[in-house]
Every structure is written in C-alpha cells, then in structure tokens.
N, C-alpha and C positions, 0 to 999 in steps of 0.2 A: 610635644607633650599631649597626651590624650585629655580632652576636656571631660568634665564630669557634670551631669545634669540630673536633677531630681524631678521625676515625672510623677504627678499626682493623678491617681486613678487612670493610668494609661490603658487603652485597649490595643489589641494587636497591631492595627495600622500605624499608630504613632510609635510603637516599639520598633517596628520595621524601619521607619524613617530615622529613628535615632541610630540604629545599626548602620544605615547607609551613610550617616554623617560620622560614623566611627566614634560615637560618644560612649563614655563609661556611664552606665545608667543605674540609678537607684530609684526604685518604684515604691510609692506609698499607696496602700490599698486598705479599704475596710475588709473585714472578714467576708462579708457578703459579696463584694466585688471580686475578691481573690478566688472564691469558690466557683464563680461563673466563667473564669478564664479557661480557654482551651488548654489541654495538657501540654501542647507544644508551643504555647505563646511565649514562654519565658526561656531564654537561652543563656543562663548564667548570670542574669541580672540580680543584684541585691534587692530583696523585697522586704519592706517593713509592712506588716499586717497589723493595723491598729484601729481601735475605735476612736478615731480622731474627733468625731463630732461630739461624743460624750466627754472626751478628755483631750482637748487640743494641746494642753501643755505637754503631755507625754509625747505627742507627735513632734512638737517643736524640739524637745530635749533629745529625742532619738535622732532626728536629722542633724541637730547641732553637733552631736557627738561624731557623726560621720563627716560633717564639715570640718571638724578639727583635725581629722585624719588626712583629708584631701579636699581642697575647696571646690565648691560648686560654681560653675559658670552661670547657672540659671536654675530657677524652678519654673516648670512649665506644665500647663494642662490645656485641654480643649473641651473638658467636660463641665457642664453647668454645675453639677454637684460638687465639683472639686475646686471651684474658683476661690471659695473662702479659705480652705486650708492652704492653698497655694499662696494667697495673699499674706496669711499669718506667717508662713515660712519666709517670704520675701522680706517682711518687716524684721523678723527675728534674726535672719542671717545677713541683713544689710545688702540685699541684692537688688538689682534693677528689676523692672517688671511692674505689675500692678500691685498696689498696696491696699492695706485694710480700708482706709477712708474711702477710696474709690469703689472697692467691691461692696462696701456697706451701702453706698448710694445706689449702685446698680441692682443689688439683690432685694432691697427693701423699696418697693414701688412708692409708698407714701413718703418715705424719706427723700426719694428722687424727686417727686412732685413738689415737695416743699422747697427743696434746694433750687430746682430750676425756676420756680416762681421768684425766689429771692434774687436769682441771677438774671432774671428777665430773659431766659433762653427757652424757646419753644414751650411757652407756658400753656398749661391745660388746667382748667378749674377742677379741683378734686377735694375730697374730704374723707375722713375716716368715719365709718358707720358701725353701729352695734345693734341698732333697733330698727323696727319698721318706721318709726317716726323720723329717724335720721334719713332714711331713703326718701320719704315723702317731702321732708323739708328741703333736701337737696334738689329734688325734682321741681319743687315750687320756685326755688331760688335760681337754679341754673336752666331749668327747662328739660322737657323730655324730647327724644329718648336719652337715656343715660346708661352708663355701664356700672355694674357691680362685680367685683372680682376679688380673689385673694390678694392680700398685701404682698405675699411672697409666693412664688410658684412659677411654673412654666408648662409648656406643652398644651396650652389652651384649656387647661383643666379648671373648671369652676367659674368660667366667665359667663356673665348673663347680660343681655341687653333688655332694658326695661322701657317699653314703648310709651307707657302712660301710667298714671297713678293707680289704675285698676289692676295692673300687673304687679305692683310693688309687693303686695301681700304674699302672692305665690312665690315670687323670687326670694323674698326674705325667708319664707318657710323652707325653701330649698337650701339656702345658705346655712340656716340653723341645722337642718338635717345632716348636712355635711360636716358639722362641727365647727363652722366658721362663726365664732362669736364676735369677730372683728373683721371687717372687710373694707375694701377701698371703693369709693364712689368717684366716678369721673364723668365729665361731660362727654357725650358721644361725638366722635369726630367723623364728619361726613367725608366721603371720598374714597378712592381706591387705595389699597394697602400695598406697600413695597417693603423690601428689606435691603439694607446696605451693609456689605462686608468691606472692612477697611483694614489697613495695616499702618500702624503709627510707629514713628521712630523719633525720639527726642522732641516730642510735641508736634511733629509734622504728620498730618493725617492724609494718607493717600487712599482714596476710594478705589476699590478693585472691581467689585461686582454689585450691581443694583438689580434686584429681582422683582418682577411682578408676582403678585400672590393671588391665588384663588382660594377663597374660604367657603365653607359650607355652614351648616347649622352649628350653633355653639361656638362659632369662630374657629372651627377646626380647619386646618390647612389641608387642601386637597391638590394643590399644585403650585409650582413656581416656574418661572421662565427667566432666562438671562440671555442677553441684556434686556432690561426693562424698556418698554416703548415710550421713552421720554424725549422731548425735544431738548436742544442744547441748553436753552436758558433755564428750563426746569431742572435739568440734570445738575447744572451749576448751583442752583438754589438748594437742591438736595444736599450736594457736597458741602456747601457752606453751612447749612443747618447742622449736619452731622459733625462737622468740625467744631462748631460752637458748643454743641452738646458734649462732645468728648472733652473739650477744654474745661467745661464747667464741672465735669465729673472728675477731673484731675487725671484722666488717662493720657499718658504721654508715650507709652511704648506697648507694642503688641497688637494682637488681633482684636477686632471688635465687630459686633453684629448689632445693628440698630434697626428696629422695626418702626415704620412711619406710616402716617396717613397723608395723602395729598389732598388737603382740604381746600375749600374755595379761598381761604385767606393765606394759603401757603403750606409747605410741609410742616407737619407736627410729629414729634417723637411719641411713640406709644410706649416703648421701653427699650433698654439697651443692655448689652452683655459684653463682657471682656473675654470673648471666645469667638471661634468661627461659627457660622450658622449651621443648623442641622438640616434635615430633610434633603440630603444629597447636594446641598449647595456647594460643598467642597468639590465633589465630583464634577458638577456643572461648571464651576469656575475654572477647573483645570482643562475641561474640554473647550471652553470658550476663549480663555485667556492664556492657557498654558501655565497657570500658576496654581500650585498645590498649596492651599492656605495652611494646612497643618504643617507640612514640611517646611514651607517658607517661614512660618511663624517660629518654628523651633530653630531653624538655622539662624534667623535674625537674633533670637534670644541668646544664642551662644556665640554670636559674632562671626558666623560663617556665611552671612548673606548681606550684601551691600544694600542699605535701605532704598526702597523705591522713591523716585522723585516725581513721577507722573503716572497717571492712570494708564494701564495697558490698553491696547486696541483689540477689540473683539475680532476673532477670525471666523466665527459661526454663531449660531444660536443653540441653546439647549433648554430642555424643560423636563421636569419630573411631574408625573401624575400618579396619584394614589388611588387604589381600587376601592370602590364602595361595595358593601355587602350588607345584607340583612342579618341581624343577630340570629343565632340558632346553631344547630349542629350542621357542620359542613358535609353535604352529601356528594357534591361533585363540583369540579372547576372546569368550565367549558371555554374553549377558545384560547387557552393559555399557550399551547405550543405554537399555534399559528402566529400569535402576536410575538412570542419570544423570538421567532425566526425572522421578523421583519428587519430589513437592512438598516433602518434608522435606529434600531434599539442598541443602546450602549450598556444598560443595566436592566435586569428584570428580576424581581424578587417576590415570592409568595410568602406571606407571613404565617399562614396556617395550612396544615395538611388536612386531607379529607378525614372526617371522623372527629376532628376537634370542634369545640364549641366556640363560635365567634361571639365575643361580648358586644354589648352596645358600645359605640365609639364615644368614649368619654375623654380620651387623651390620645396623643399621637401614636403610641405603640399599638393601639387597638385597631388601626387601619389594616386592611387585608393584604397590603403589599404595595408595590410601586413599579413603575418603569421609567427609564430615562432615555430620551432621544436627542438627536441633534438634527438641525435643519439650517437653512440659510440665515434666518433671523430668529430672535426670541419668540416673536409672535407666531411665526410658522411652526416652530418647535412646540409651542404650547397647544396650538390647534391639533397638531399631529398626535401629541402625547394623550390628549383627552379623547381623541377619536379611537386610538388604539386601546386605551384603558377601558373604554365602553364596550369593547369586543370581548373582554374577559368577564365571564359571568360566574358568580358564586351561588350555587344552589344550596339553600339551607332549609332545614325543617325545624319547626318550633320545638323548644325544650322547656320544661317546667321551670319557672322562676324559682330560684333557691334562696333568695333573701341575702345573698352574699355581695350583691352589687354595691349596696350602700356602704358596707364596711370597707369594700375594696377602694371606693372613691375616697373615703375618709383616710385610709392608710396612705394612699397616693398623695393626698394633699399634705399630710404630715411629712412624708418623705421629701416632697418638693418644696417645703416651706423654708426657703433660705432666709426670709425675713425673721422668722422665729429663731433661727440659728444666730443671725446677727444680733438680735435682741439679747439672747442668752449670753453671748460673748461680751456684749457691751456691759452687761451687769457685772461681769467678772474681770474686766480689764483694769 
C-alpha cells in the first residue's frame, strides 16, 4: 500500500526525494511560496494553498479532511518557516514527529532560555529588554560584552554585540529603528562556534555532522566545514550536551540542528531547530558521510529507514565558503570560471547577475554566492574553500541610496518572527 505524507512548504529537492520513496504526497503552501515554485516542480501532487499563518485552523481542517479519506504516515518539513504549521498538524492528526510544545520552545528564544534555566541544561544568562535602561542594567549585572537580538528569527538578522555601556545607546536606537520594541539580551559566549546536525528516533539522538563555522561582521556566516576539528573528548561532550538539550526540549524524533559555542566552561547552546541545517550542510553531510539528511529524515518519518544507532565515519572533509562583495551595482565578476573548473569544486553558485544591485549583507540570502569543495579533512577543505572564494572578485559601482533598506529589514524581521507567531497562537489556543 502506498504511504501518504503531508509536506509543508516543500521545495523541489524534497519533492524529488518523496517521489524516490514512492510516497503519495499532499503539499501545503502559502500563496507566496506556491507562486515561486518552478513550473515543473509539481507532478500530480495534491496541493493546498492556504494562508495558514493568518488562519491555522483552516489549514488543520483542510488536512484533516484529507486524512479522513486516506491516513497520513507523517507530516514533514525541512523549512524553518514551516515547523510551526507542521507541529500543529502533528498535534491535530495524532501523528508522531515534533509537536507544538517543542516547536514553541525552539522558535521562541526567550522561552527556550527560561526553560533551559529551569532544567539546568546549558544555561545562559538572559533577559527580555524593551528599553535602553534594560540593556545597561543587564550589562551592569552580567557584564560586557553582551548580545541583543530578536526573540524570534533566523539567518543572523538583527543580531548585535554590545562591547560596553557606550555602545548601548546606538544599538538600542538600531533595534528600535528596525521595529523591535522587545528584544532578547544574552551574556556573550566566548569561544569558536559550531553546529551539530543529528537524527533522533524514540528519544535516542545520534549526532551525524559537526561543523566548524566562520562568521563575519554582524555574526553573518561565511563558511562551514565538516567534520569539525575536535578531539574525541570534546566531541563526546558536544554530543552529550546536544542530547541533554534535545531531551529538555522534548524532541524525540526527527532532524535537529543545534548551534553552539565552545566556551572555556564547556559547550553552550546558542539556539536549536527541529530541521536540518542550512548553508549547504545537507550537501556536505552527504559528501562526507554518505547521508542525505533530508531524504533520511523523510524516510525515517514514514518508517522506511532503520534508525541510526551510532555516528557514521567520515570518508573525507567538505567545506562551503560564501563570496563577499561590496554593495552596489554589479559591473563584472572576475575569476569565476577559473574557480568553477577547479577539480575540488562540488558546487558553485552565483547569487547575482551582472547589472543587478547587490544589497548590504543583512541576512544570509544577501551573500553573493558560494562554493563547496572536498578535501582530505574538514580543515583542509575549509582552507581550500576560502582560498578559492577569494579568487572570485565582484566589481561593483556605487548606487544612490533609496531609503528602502530599512523597510526591507523590518519586513524580513516580521516574516522571520516565529516567536510572534507562537505568541499569537498561544493566545488563541
């Protein structure tokens, strides 16, 4: 009997994986998502196009009606913007997978910090702020530097490091300008940053990929390499901390992506997600470990994959490097073809064509493109990726500022505000 799966906000790659598993697919999209799909992306799948953020009950009832006709084996997504509707459907349809309580903790960073403090798991001092006085009081109590960022969001948008009290006023003004009348304050965590992708089944968490991370200004991510250069004892401590964190969140099944800092007092969780990592981590994990996170996560959700019992062994190293470019009108791209043809290149992508205006890099999609390479180790791959990326030069010319950048950032913050979505749903549950 053909199994049926409900995919929330699926992009073409996950649709292709569902076809390979011979699943009967029902897709749930917003109108905006549906309009951006390539014309050939859908091949006979049933699609529900709904404004589920504005009216989640209509989404639940529409999918429930289809469930009554033929049962779903699972609801599945790998998109950050879809984890909340997927959890609502899991609850409503009585399916396994991640449920509302867990997703609410993972998408509302203040809720997460309060919960981990109560549980005594990877505790980080934090507070909610609304005023300049809140920032300076937190700085006086906890010490500088500190972090101010949106309570909900992703893609490194709106994150500020405040070095001392003298910077507080400027950062507060920037937060207010972005429309953030409420923000999260956290102690700054010293140390290198990593991310951990795991697959859980019945409460057993198996770490698959640990990635070293390279960040630039504004905490923007400009590179990742797998496997991370950790000794065995630190790797075990990271895996233990991730497991404790996922247990505290109530995540028992499915994919997870946990961002961490390796502080002098041990690994600390920055934030977590019940999805696979972005920034080509899925591609690199398949290159290094032979495991496609998206396909494996979907296969496990519908019972077509035997759960992992131990971490796989790396067969090589892989890295992604993102191109850096000055804002302005793109006049020329130099060195791209030479780098594209390098034998270590596994993926190469340019985000903008000549003639387009490159925006200031405020969040991940603003980056000018990327390349993925393989090498003997993660460290070697990282060095090679950065060297090759530096050979690609984006020649830009200044353009007149149009006053649209601020509104663009405000719109993005609203779009990415999962915490606000959680709060609105809480009020109506």
